[in-house]
C-alpha positions, -999 to 999 in steps of 0.1 A, spaced: 0 0 0 12 34 -9 17 55 22 27 91 28 61 80 39 66 60 6 54 89 -14 79 113 3 106 88 -5 96 86 -40 95 124 -44 129 128 -27 144 101 -49 133 122 -78 155 150 -67 183 127 -55 184 113 -90 196 148 -101 222 149 -74 206 179 -57 194 170 -22 216 182 6 217 219 -3 207 241 26 174 258 26 179 294 16 157 325 22 122 319 33 115 315 69 87 288 66 59 311 74 49 347 76 52 348 114 90 342 112 98 366 85 117 399 92 133 427 73 167 410 77 158 379 55 139 396 27 155 408 -5 129 436 -6 116 463 18 86 456 40 66 487 37 39 483 62 45 472 98 24 449 120 6 431 92 8 394 80 38 386 58 38 360 31 73 346 24 81 340 -13 108 322 -34 110 333 -70 136 339 -97 119 360 -124 137 392 -133 107 413 -126 103 400 -90 119 429 -72 98 456 -89 66 435 -89 68 428 -52 75 464 -44 44 474 -63 24 448 -44 37 459 -10 32 496 -17 -4 490 -27 -14 467 2 -17 478 38 -31 444 50 -4 420 38 32 422 27 55 399 7 90 389 18 109 378 -13 140 357 -16 157 344 -48 163 309 -37 176 298 -71 160 284 -103 150 249 -114 170 222 -97 184 245 -71 151 256 -57 136 222 -60 164 207 -40 158 233 -13 121 227 -13 126 189 -10 149 195 19 124 216 37 97 190 32 119 163 45 126 184 77 92 198 79 105 233 83 120 261 63 97 262 33 83 296 22 46 303 22 46 306 -16 71 298 -44 76 298 -81 76 263 -96 75 250 -131 44 231 -143 61 198 -149 74 197 -112 41 202 -95 31 166 -92 65 156 -79 58 178 -48 21 170 -46 30 134 -39 53 146 -11 24 165 5 44 196 0 18 218 -18 -16 230 -7 -47 222 -27 -56 258 -35 -91 248 -45 -98 246 -7 -91 283 -5 -112 297 -33 -88 297 -62 -114 283 -86 -129 318 -88 -99 329 -107 -100 301 -133 -114 323 -161 -83 346 -158 -61 319 -173 -59 299 -205 -75 265 -204 -43 247 -210 -24 265 -183 -53 258 -158 -53 221 -167 -15 221 -161 -19 232 -125 -49 210 -118 -52 173 -108 -85 158 -102 -106 183 -83 -75 199 -69 -56 230 -81 -20 232 -69 -7 264 -83 -17 297 -100 -3 299 -136 21 327 -142 36 322 -177 36 297 -206 61 285 -232 41 281 -264 63 264 -290 71 277 -324 100 274 -349 128 299 -349 146 298 -383 173 314 -404 153 332 -431 185 340 -450 196 303 -452 162 292 -465 160 320 -491 196 315 -503 189 279 -510 154 284 -523 138 262 -497 103 267 -485 96 272 -448 82 239 -435 47 239 -421 45 201 -415 69 175 -401 69 159 -436 80 192 -451 106 197 -423 122 164 -433 121 173 -469 136 207 -461 164 189 -442 172 169 -472 173 200 -495 195 219 -471 219 190 -468 222 187 -505 225 224 -512 252 230 -486 271 197 -490 261 188 -454 274 221 -439 240 231 -427 216 209 -408 180 219 -404 182 215 -366 192 195 -336 178 166 -316 193 170 -282 196 139 -260 189 161 -229 160 180 -246 134 163 -224 110 193 -223 111 195 -261 106 158 -264 76 159 -241 61 187 -262 67 167 -294 50 137 -278 20 158 -267 16 172 -302 15 137 -317 -13 127 -293 8 107 -268 -1 109 -231 26 91 -211 10 95 -177 -25 91 -163 -23 105 -127 -48 121 -104 -41 136 -70 -74 123 -58 -60 88 -60 -23 89 -51 -20 51 -50 -25 46 -88 -8 57 -120 -12 49 -157 19 47 -178 17 47 -216 52 56 -229 54 32 -259 21 37 -277 19 43 -315 21 81 -310 53 80 -289 69 56 -313 60 79 -342 78 107 -326 109 87 -316 110 70 -351 108 104 -369 137 120 -351 160 90 -349 155 86 -387 167 121 -392 196 114 -369 205 82 -388 205 101 -420 227 128 -407 201 155 -413 200 168 -378 226 173 -351 227 156 -317 244 182 -296 234 185 -260 211 214 -254 223 245 -234 260 239 -243 284 262 -260 287 237 -289 250 239 -296 248 277 -291 278 282 -315 263 260 -342 230 278 -340 247 311 -340 270 305 -369 244 289 -391 253 252 -389 217 248 -377 189 265 -396 161 261 -371 153 257 -334 119 243 -325 117 261 -292 93 282 -271 86 319 -271 111 325 -242 139 314 -265 137 348 -283 160 363 -256 187 337 -261 192 339 -299 206 374 -299 231 366 -272 251 339 -289 288 346 -291 306 346 -325 272 347 -342 269 353 -379 264 391 -381 244 388 -412 220 361 -398 183 369 -404 162 352 -377 124 349 -378 96 329 -361 71 306 -376 45 282 -362 57 247 -351 53 222 -379 23 200 -377 17 163 -382 -16 171 -398 -19 206 -412 -57 203 -413 -58 195 -376 -31 216 -359 -21 208 -323 -3 235 -302 21 226 -274 39 241 -245 74 239 -231 82 255 -199 66 283 -179 61 287 -142 34 289 -116 29 302 -80 23 274 -55 15 276 -18 33 251 5 18 231 32 41 249 57 24 282 49 14 302 80 -19 312 65 -26 292 33 -58 311 25 -39 344 25 -10 330 5 -35 317 -21 -50 352 -24 -16 368 -28 -6 343 -54 -38 350 -74 -34 388 -72 3 393 -76 1 396 -114 -34 410 -115 -25 448 -118 -17 459 -153 15 476 -141 27 442 -128 17 424 -160 37 448 -181 67 445 -157 65 407 -162 65 411 -200 91 439 -203 114 431 -174 108 394 -167 105 385 -204 76 362 -197 46 352 -217 18 356 -192 -9 328 -192 -37 353 -190 -60 357 -221 -66 394 -213 -29 401 -217 -24 376 -246 -52 392 -266 -44 428 -257 -33 454 -282 -3 461 -260 9 425 -263 -3 417 -298 13 448 -312 48 443 -297 75 444 -323 108 426 -319 136 445 -335 161 415 -337 134 396 -357 130 424 -382 101 440 -363 81 408 -365 51 408 -342 58 373 -330 31 373 -303 3 381 -327 16 359 -355 28 328 -338 28 325 -300 -5 340 -289 -26 316 -311 -4 287 -299 -9 296 -262 -47 300 -266 -51 267 -284 -29 248 -260 -50 221 -242 -27 212 -214 -11 178 -203 -8 155 -173 27 155 -159 46 128 -142 47 126 -104 84 116 -107 96 141 -133 134 138 -128 134 100 -131 112 102 -162 134 128 -179 166 110 -169 154 77 -183 141 93 -215 175 110 -220 194 77 -214 174 56 -238 172 82 -265 210 87 -262 214 50 -268 191 51 -299 210 81 -311 243 62 -308 227 33 -328 227 9 -298 190 4 -301 161 13 -324 137 41 -316 109 16 -309 132 -3 -285 139 30 -267 101 36 -263 96 0 -251 125 3 -227 111 36 -213 78 19 -207 94 -10 -188 117 13 -168 88 36 -157 66 7 -148 94 -9 -127 102 24 -109 65 31 -102 61 -2 -87 92 2 -65 78 35 -52 46 18 -42 23 29 -70 -3 5 -84 -4 5 -122 -37 12 -138 
């Protein structure tokens, strides 16, 4: 039988797998009552009112929190930047294990929510009235923070996926911009032939798990069936026809030498993308800030954005990669108050614009996504292209949401391991999918889950 102790071990194993547990808890005091001016990165502007402690990494956080504090005389936020990604998740896991030191509220990515739900680390915000805010967010984002009847975070931003491409390379070689995955493979062949192999259409990174999950979602795969209302059961379907279709497609391009296999987020990958050895990057909207920063980039490069290629152009499917939420921890001093603060932090227009202009985020709020302010934004590096209006706003509004794994790191690690072996020719793409299914089923059983 799956117990809370077993679930906690499962969640912590998730983080241990990344080599992260053991970092000290930084910042938050584990409840508003313990917060003071000395452990906040911001000023507390009103004395003798409740304080909500908050961990976040977005660039706009300092200004956004100052705006909130200056406009509230009934509650204040005490903010700490406790790190991003693995750093903050390690600290959160440590606080859950010790049952102390967690903030009231923290920023957390969508795909990590279930990993902390099974550790009893996050509050079900539906118990504190969060459902009244549902209409403020896109349906896909709301699904991503929900499980069963529970809601475990407030959406902040999304990462709708498009295709960044070198317009100059396509034009110089008289190759049409692909709109389907069949056309993408054809364009890869044409680029290879026209440049004697000097330019590949893109890269299939072994460690691109967020991208791989988006590709799987677009093809109709649903690797996990998990509901927080029944923590004892999980459905795993990682080797269905849709999953194998995706893996077969990309490993075929790898085998034919038409795409690269550099690890993502490395200097090698950045250099090849910057110098024109890769002609596309199928990445989210937030990647727009990375492309102009590549060192030794081709000064004559002309970058543009296009919609993500589709499997069926007549039935387009939009996907998401990345984005973050605001969750309330079970150590919160006043979870109802923290829920209200999470819901209202990005409600004022001033804070929404700070998030866009300073934080560089794509808010998950339809009123912002559809606004003239957001739709009309022009991006100089991309030739003045209105990428929100043309590409990413429609993608975000049409994204339906997914069900994420309750053991994210293990899933990502195993997918990377098996796809690396397929890339190296040590197994077929189908064998990688079958191996992933077997590995996930075994792991789930070891952690005490019953397979549906």
